[in-house]
N, C-alpha and C positions, 0 to 999 in steps of 0.2 A: 411535555414529557421529554426529558433528555434522552438522546441516543445512548445506547449501552456502550460501555468500555469492556472489551473482551481482552483480558490479559492472558497470554499463553502460560498456563500452569503445567509446563512439560519439561522434564529433565533434559531432553535433547536441545530444546530452545535455550534453556538456561546455560547449558554447557557451551553451546556455540556462541552465544552472546559474550561469554567470558573471554573466548578467544578473540572476538572482535574488539573487545575493550583493551586488550593488551597492545601497547604501543609498538611492541616488537613484531607483531604479526605482519607477514609480508603482504604486498599488494595482491599477489596471486591468491594466497590463502584467504585474504579478506574478501576479495571479489567472489570467490567460490562459496564461502560461508554465508555471505549476504544472500546469494541465490538459494542456498539450501534452506535458510530460515524463511525466505520468501515462500518456498514450497510448503513448509510446515504451517505457516500462518494461513496460506491460501486454503489449505485443507479445512481449517475452521471457518474461514470467511465464506466458503461456498457450501456450508452445511445446509443452508435452507434453499438451495437452488431447486426449482420445481422439477418433478419427475413425471414421466408418462411411461407407457410400456410399448414394446414392439415384439413381434414374434421372431424368435430365432430357433434354429435347429441345432441342438447339441449333438454330440456323438450318440446320445441315448434316445432323445425324443425332441418333439417340438414343445416350446414353452413361451409364455409371455414374460419378458424380462424387463427390468427397469432401464430407462434411458433418459437423458436430459430432455426436458420439454422445451420446444420452441427455440428462440434465439438464445445463444449463450451470452456471456457478459463481455464487456470491454474492460481492458486494463489500461489505465491512464497514468503513466509516470509523470511526475513533476521534474522537468529537466533541471540539472543533469543527473543528480544523484539518484533519482527515481529509476533511471535506466537499469541500475544494478539489481533491481527486484523483478524486472520484467521476465527474464528467462525462467526464474523459478515458478512464476505464475503460469507461464505458457507450457512448462513441462507438466503441470497438473491439468491444465485446460487448453490443449493445443488448438482448439477451434476458436478461442477468444480473439477478438479484434483488438488492435492497439491504437490508442490515440495518444497525442503528445501535447503537453502544455509547458511552454518555456516562460519562466518568470524571472525578473530581476527586481531588486529593491531600489526605489528612488531614494537617493542619499539625502535629499532634503525633506521629503515627506515621510520617508521610511516605509511607504506603502508599496506592495507588490505591483509591478507593471507587467502586463502580458506582452511578450515579444514574439512568441510563436505559438500557433495552435492549429493542429490538424487532427480531425476526428473522422471516424467511420460515418458515412452519410446517414446510417440508421441508428446512430448512438442513442438517440432519445428512446428507442424501443428496447434498449439493453440494460441489464444490471451493470452498474459502473463500479469498478474498484480502483480508486485513486491510490497510487503508491509513492512513498517517499521514505527514505530510511529514518528520518528524524522528525518528530513533532516537538519543536522547541517553543517558540513564541506562538506558533499556530498561524502566523500571517500568510504564508504561502498556501497552506492547506485550506485556510478560510477562503482565500481568493480562488483557488482551483475549484473548490466545491461550488462557489458562486458562479463561476464560468460554466460548469457542467449543468447547473440548473438553468442557465440562460439558453442552453441547447435543448432544454425540455426534459432533461433526465430527472426521474423521480425516485429511483432506487439507487442510492449512492452509499458506498462504504469507503472508509479510509483505512489503509493498512500501512503501519510503520514498524520499524524495529524497536525503537525506543521513543518514549513519550515523557514530556515533563508535565507536571500538574497544571502549569500555566497554559500550556498548549491545549490540553484536554478541556480545561475550563472555557477557553475561547471558542473552540469548536462547538461545545455543548450549548454555549450561549448563542452563537451565530447560526448554527445549523443543528437544532435539536432533533432533527429527523435522521441524522447520519450516525451510524454505528462506527466505533473505532476499534480496530484490531491491532494489538501491539505485542511485541515480545516481552517488554517489561516497562514499568513506570518508574522513572528515576526520581531523585530527590528534589531537584530544583533547577533553575537557570542561574548562571553566574551573571556578573555585570556586563559581559559581552554577548549575552544571549545564547551561550553554549549550555548544553545539558550536562549536569553534574550528577554522578561521575562520568556518564556518557562514554563516548568513544572517539571524540575529536570531530573533525570535519569529514563526514562520510563521503562526500564527493571526491575530496582530495585523496582519501584512502582507497576508494574504489578504483580511481583512474590513475593513481600515482603521480599526482600533479603538485606534490609538496615534499 
C-alpha cells in the first residue's frame, strides 16, 4: 500500500505559494513565507498525533482536557534548504526535537551522500517529520528516509512545499509506508531536474546565495 499524498487544498497556502513562485519576491519575504507555509502544512501533518487528558482548573471549575500523549515528534530538515521550514514547525510544536541530515550528490554516481547527521538520542521513539522545500527527483528525500529507518524510526512523514510527480512516484515506490504532505503538486521536472513551473532553487532563495 502506498503512503498517502496530502495536498493542501487551502486558499492561504495557494496564495503564499504564488508569492514564492514570483522571481521578484525578496529574500526576506521568501524566507518568511516559507516558514508560514511550514506552519500551515504542519497543522495537517500533526492531525493524527495521539492525545491523552490531564486535569486543569479553569477560572470556572476543574476539568479533564486534551493534551499531547507521550513524546512529541522530531523535525528533521535536509540541509540546507530544509532549515527554512524548521521555524514554522517549531512555532506549532515548540516541544519538538530537531535532527539534521546533510546530503550532497556524488557527481559521478548522482547518488546522495551523507556528510552530516545529528539526531536526538531517542529519535527512534518519536514521530519524525522530514522537511525539505522541494521534492523533485526524490533522491535526497529517499536517502533521508532510509537513514531515519536505520535509526529505528517507524513513523515517518515527509513535508515539502512543492512536489513533482516523479519525486512522489519514487518515494511511494521506495518507502510505501511514508505519507507525503505538500503545498502543491507541479507539472513535471525539466531536463536539469528542476520542478516546472516551480520556484527555482529554494536554498538559494531562502539564504540569498544567488
